C-alpha positions in Angstrom: -7.1 -27.3 22.2 -5.4 -30.0 20.1 -2.2 -31.6 21.5 0.9 -29.8 20.2 2.2 -33.0 18.6 -0.9 -33.3 16.5 -1.3 -29.7 15.5 -1.0 -28.9 11.8 2.1 -26.9 10.9 1.2 -23.5 9.4 3.9 -21.4 7.8 3.2 -17.8 6.9 5.7 -16.2 4.5 5.7 -12.4 5.0 5.6 -10.7 8.4 4.1 -7.5 7.1 0.7 -5.9 7.8 -1.3 -8.7 6.0 0.6 -11.6 7.6 0.3 -10.1 11.1 -3.4 -9.4 10.7 -3.9 -13.1 9.7 -2.2 -14.2 12.9 -4.5 -11.8 14.9 -7.6 -13.1 13.2 -6.5 -16.7 13.7 -6.0 -16.0 17.4 -9.7 -14.9 17.5 -11.0 -17.7 15.3 -9.1 -20.8 16.4 -6.4 -20.1 19.1 -3.9 -22.9 19.4 -5.1 -24.9 16.4 -1.9 -24.6 14.5 1.8 -24.8 15.2 2.5 -21.5 13.5 5.8 -20.1 12.1 5.9 -16.7 10.4 8.9 -15.7 8.3 10.0 -12.1 7.5 12.9 -11.1 5.3 13.3 -7.7 7.1 15.1 -7.7 10.5 12.1 -5.9 12.2 8.9 -7.5 13.3 5.8 -6.3 11.4 5.5 -2.5 11.2 3.1 0.0 9.8 4.3 0.9 6.3 1.7 3.6 6.1 3.6 5.6 8.7 7.0 5.5 6.9 6.7 9.0 5.7 6.0 10.2 9.2 9.1 8.3 10.4 11.1 9.9 7.6 9.8 13.3 8.5 10.9 12.8 12.1 7.3 13.2 13.4 7.4 9.8 15.1 10.2 7.3 16.2 10.9 3.8 15.1 9.1 2.3 18.1 5.9 4.1 17.0 5.5 2.0 13.8 6.0 -1.4 15.4 2.6 -3.2 15.4 3.4 -6.1 17.7 6.5 -6.6 19.8 8.4 -9.9 19.7 6.9 -10.8 23.1 3.4 -10.9 21.5 4.5 -13.8 19.2 6.3 -15.6 22.0 3.3 -15.4 24.4 1.1 -17.1 21.7 3.6 -19.8 20.8 4.2 -18.4 17.4 7.7 -18.9 16.0 8.9 -15.6 14.6 11.8 -15.7 12.1 13.1 -12.3 11.0 16.0 -11.2 8.8 15.7 -14.4 6.8 14.3 -14.7 3.3 12.3 -17.6 1.9 14.1 -18.9 -1.2 12.0 -21.8 -2.4 9.0 -24.1 -2.0 8.9 -27.8 -2.7 7.4 -31.0 -1.4 5.8 -29.5 1.7 8.9 -27.6 2.7 9.9 -23.9 2.7 13.6 -23.3 2.1 15.2 -20.3 3.9 18.3 -18.3 3.0 20.0 -19.5 6.2 19.8 -23.1 5.0 16.9 -24.2 7.1 13.9 -26.0 5.6 10.5 -25.5 7.4 8.1 -28.3 6.9 4.4 -27.3 6.6 1.0 -28.7 6.2 -0.5 -25.4 5.1 1.4 -22.5 3.6 0.2 -18.9 3.4 2.0 -16.5 1.1 1.8 -12.9 2.3 4.9 -11.9 0.4 3.6 -8.4 -0.4 5.0 -6.4 -3.2 8.4 -5.3 -4.5 9.3 -1.7 -5.5 9.7 -1.1 -9.2 13.2 0.2 -10.1 13.2 2.0 -13.4 15.8 0.8 -15.9 17.5 4.2 -16.1 21.2 4.7 -16.7 22.8 5.5 -13.4 20.4 3.6 -11.3 23.3 1.8 -9.6 24.9 5.0 -8.3 25.2 5.6 -4.6 22.3 7.7 -3.4 19.6 5.9 -5.5 17.0 4.3 -3.3 13.4 3.1 -3.3 10.8 3.9 -0.6 9.3 0.8 0.8 11.1 -0.3 4.0 12.7 1.0 7.2 16.1 0.5 5.6 15.1 2.8 2.8 14.0 5.4 5.4 17.4 5.1 7.2 19.2 5.7 3.9 17.2 8.9 3.3 17.7 10.1 6.9 21.4 10.0 6.4 21.2 12.9 4.0 22.2 16.2 5.5 19.4 18.9 5.9 19.3 21.4 3.1 20.5 18.9 0.5 18.7 18.9 -2.8 16.9 15.6 -3.5 14.7 14.3 -6.3 11.7 11.9 -6.0 10.6 10.1 -9.2 6.9 9.2 -9.1 3.8 11.3 -8.3 1.6 8.5 -7.0 0.9 7.9 -3.3 4.4 6.5 -2.5 6.2 9.3 -4.3 4.1 12.0 -2.6 4.7 10.5 0.8 8.4 10.2 0.2 8.5 13.9 -1.0 6.5 15.0 2.1 8.8 13.1 4.5 12.0 14.4 2.9 10.6 18.0 2.9 9.6 17.8 6.5 13.2 16.5 7.3 14.5 19.8 5.9 15.6 18.7 2.4 15.0 20.6 -0.8 12.7 18.3 -2.8 11.8 18.2 -6.4 9.0 15.7 -7.3 9.1 14.5 -10.9 6.1 12.8 -12.4 5.6 11.5 -16.0 1.9 12.0 -15.9 0.0 15.4 -16.2 -1.5 15.1 -12.7 -0.6 13.6 -9.3 -2.2 10.3 -8.1 -4.0 9.8 -11.5 -5.4 6.5 -10.3 -7.1 8.0 -7.3 -7.8 11.7 -8.2 -9.5 13.6 -11.0 -7.8 16.6 -12.5 -9.2 19.2 -10.2 -8.5 17.2 -7.0 -5.0 16.5 -8.2 -4.4 20.2 -8.9 -5.5 21.1 -5.4 -3.1 18.5 -4.0 -0.2 19.8 -6.1 -0.9 23.3 -4.8 -0.8 22.0 -1.3 2.6 20.3 -1.9 4.0 23.4 -3.4 2.8 25.3 -0.3 5.0 22.9 1.7 8.1 23.8 -0.2 8.0 20.9 -2.7 8.7 21.7 -6.3 6.3 19.6 -8.4 7.3 18.8 -12.0 4.4 17.2 -14.0 4.5 15.7 -17.5 8.2 15.3 -17.0 10.0 12.0 -17.8 13.4 11.1 -16.1 15.8 10.0 -18.8 18.9 9.2 -16.7 20.5 9.6 -13.3 23.9 11.4 -13.6 27.0 11.3 -11.4 30.5 9.9 -10.9 30.0 7.1 -8.4 27.3 8.9 -6.6 24.2 10.9 -7.6 24.7 14.4 -8.8 21.6 15.1 -10.9 18.7 13.6 -12.9 18.3 14.4 -16.5 14.8 14.8 -18.0 13.6 13.9 -21.5 14.2 17.6 -22.6 17.8 17.4 -21.6 17.4 19.5 -18.4 19.5 18.5 -15.5 18.0 18.8 -12.0 20.8 18.8 -9.3 20.3 16.4 -6.4 22.3 14.2 -4.1 19.7 11.5 -3.6 17.1 10.0 -5.9 14.1 8.2 -4.4 12.3 6.0 -7.0 8.7 5.6 -6.0 7.1 4.6 -9.2 5.0 1.8 -8.0 5.2 -1.8 -6.8 4.7 -5.2 -8.3 3.3 -8.3 -6.4 6.0 -10.6 -5.2 5.1 -13.9 -6.9 8.4 -15.8 -7.1 7.7 -18.3 -4.3 4.2 -19.0 -5.7 5.7 -19.8 -9.1 8.2 -22.1 -7.5 5.3 -23.9 -5.7 3.6 -24.3 -9.1 0.7 -21.9 -8.3 -1.0 -20.0 -11.0 0.3 -16.5 -11.3 -1.1 -13.6 -13.3 -0.2 -10.1 -12.2 -0.3 -11.5 -8.7 -0.8 -14.9 -7.1 -4.2 -16.0 -8.4 -6.6 -16.9 -5.5 -10.3 -17.9 -5.3 -12.9 -16.5 -2.9 -11.4 -18.6 0.0 -7.9 -17.2 -0.7 -6.7 -20.6 -2.0 -4.1 -20.7 -4.8 -4.2 -23.4 -7.4 -2.0 -25.6 -5.2 -3.8 -27.5 -2.5 -2.8 -26.3 1.0 -1.3 -23.1 -0.3 -3.0 -19.7 0.2 -2.2 -16.1 -0.5 -3.4 -12.7 0.7 -2.5 -9.0 0.6 -0.5 -7.1 -1.9 0.8 -10.3 -3.6 -2.7 -11.8 -4.2 -4.8 -11.4 -7.4 -8.5 -11.9 -6.7 -11.0 -11.9 -9.6 -8.3 -10.2 -11.7 -7.5 -7.4 -9.2 -4.4 -6.7 -7.1 -5.6 -4.1 -4.6 -2.3 -3.0 -3.0 -4.3 -1.4 -0.1 -4.5 -2.2 3.6 -8.3 -2.6 4.0 -8.7 -5.3 1.3 -5.7 -7.1 2.8 -7.4 -7.0 6.2 -10.7 -8.2 4.8 -8.8 -11.1 3.1 -7.2 -12.0 6.4 -10.6 -12.3 8.1 -11.8 -14.6 5.4 -8.7 -16.7 5.4 -8.6 -17.1 9.2 -12.2 -18.4 9.0 -11.2 -20.8 6.2 -8.2 -22.1 8.2 -10.5 -22.5 11.2 -12.7 -24.8 9.2 -15.5 -22.4 8.8 -17.2 -21.4 5.5 -16.1 -17.9 4.3 -15.7 -16.1 1.0 -14.1 -12.9 0.0 -16.4 -11.0 -2.4 -13.8 -8.4 -3.4 -13.6 -4.8 -2.2 -14.7 -1.4 -3.5 -11.6 0.4 -4.6 -11.2 3.2 -2.2 -8.5 5.4 -0.8 -9.0 7.3 2.4 -5.8 8.7 3.9 -3.9 11.8 4.6 -1.4 12.5 1.8 1.4 14.8 2.9 -0.9 16.3 5.6 -3.8 16.7 3.1 -6.9 14.5 3.7 -7.7 12.6 0.4 -10.5 10.1 -0.3 -11.5 8.5 -3.6 -13.7 5.5 -4.3 -15.5 3.9 -7.2 -15.8 5.4 -10.7 -14.7 8.9 -9.8 -13.9 9.9 -13.4 -17.6 9.4 -14.1 -17.7 9.1 -17.8 -21.3 8.8 -18.8 -22.4 9.8 -15.3 -23.6 13.0 -13.7 -20.8 14.9 -11.8 -21.7 17.0 -8.8 -18.9 19.3 -7.8 -18.5 21.4 -4.7 -15.3 23.5 -4.2 -14.4 25.8 -1.3 -11.5 28.0 -2.3 -11.1 29.4 1.2 -10.6 26.0 2.9 -9.3 24.8 0.5 -11.5 21.7 -0.1 -13.0 19.9 -3.1 -15.7 17.3 -3.5 -16.8 15.5 -6.7 -19.6 13.0 -6.6 -20.6 10.9 -9.6 -24.2 9.8 -10.0 -25.6 7.3 -12.4 -29.2 6.2 -12.6 -29.9 7.8 -9.2 -27.1 6.1 -7.4 -23.7 7.2 -6.2 -21.0 5.4 -8.2 -17.9 7.4 -7.4 -16.4 10.2 -5.2 -13.3 12.3 -4.8 -12.8 14.4 -1.6 -9.7 16.6 -1.0 -9.2 18.7 2.1 -12.4 17.7 3.9 -13.0 13.9 4.1 -15.3 13.7 7.2 -18.1 12.0 5.2 -15.8 9.6 3.4 -17.1 6.5 5.1 -20.7 7.5 4.4 -20.0 8.0 0.7 -18.2 4.7 0.5 -21.2 2.9 2.0 -23.5 4.6 -0.5 -21.3 3.4 -3.4 -20.9 -0.1 -2.1 -24.6 -0.6 -1.3 -25.9 0.9 -4.5 -28.9 2.4 -2.8 -30.8 5.2 -4.5 -29.8 8.7 -3.5 -32.3 10.5 -5.7 -34.2 12.0 -2.8 -31.1 13.7 -1.4 -29.5 14.5 -4.8 -29.6 18.3 -4.2 -27.9 18.1 -0.8 -25.6 15.1 -1.3 -22.4 17.1 -1.8 -22.9 19.0 1.5 -22.4 15.8 3.5 -24.4 13.3 5.5 -25.8 15.5 8.2 -27.2 18.0 5.7 -28.4 15.5 3.2 -30.2 13.2 5.7 -31.9 16.2 7.4 -33.2 17.6 4.1 
């Protein structure tokens, strides 16, 4: 192990899931090589954001989402800074909101993404929140059970917020401007099945409905739609998406598109500065998903360990439980110009749509039964021919491979 006085100084900005995974991968690839400091703006050490809806619902406690305790960092000689924001980058130093400047030899930006706040009249009222952090969850949990609340946004974040609030005993109306839920991950039939499942959990789903304003006198009283309808509520959760946090990268002079532009080694355009996770843009894509961030962390750890490695990109896939309903989608699931294969079981309920093109699986949507999700994902990413199992493919791996 290099002597401490001669170790390179590595500073990681962002103690989220991507930043922590990088530290874990570095421990495996080159333990003790760097004098490492990780900086997080939130007061808590890294926690699992995927579980925030379960925390909101009261299904788990705050301790259940913590990924590594503070002692883990201490035992490995990693300096952990929490509750302090990074405010600037210049001349090999990272400026912090408490006045400190951390010198570095290498800098990793794992700054994540920031929730989008719609420019609606009334957005400054008490009772308007986003859904991204533990602090957001705490604000929602302060609302008394039985209270009417509104969630704006029918993507993954909005649905998870609605589910958590409904499970906490609140009367939830989910308002989405598009004509189907999770339009980036689901086709129309899969989205309709998910909407029905949410309605079955007591959530009112309003599709093709645009929020025009948030109404109230000092605090939220209702939202107003584009038709002039007022939907009474005491809390409004905006969950309309996130945008990569690129401010620090821009200060450092790094190239920024939608995210922080990186190459296959996760390098930015500034020597010694790297980026990964939700803030990074690789080959024109910002994934905003956990698995690509973890794959990027493995590559970057190898690069920082002095070993050759390259991130080839990831197949866009979503495999999770949305409001208690298993959902998976991957590849070109809309399938324009392809051959759709659909299997629907009304009694389950479950839905499968596979898209074939030139004898290969190019996209899939599964709702309700996702047991074969990993297999379908492998078929899509490998591009192997599925022609011989075409007739049985929708029934799953065991059936198709036995045929």
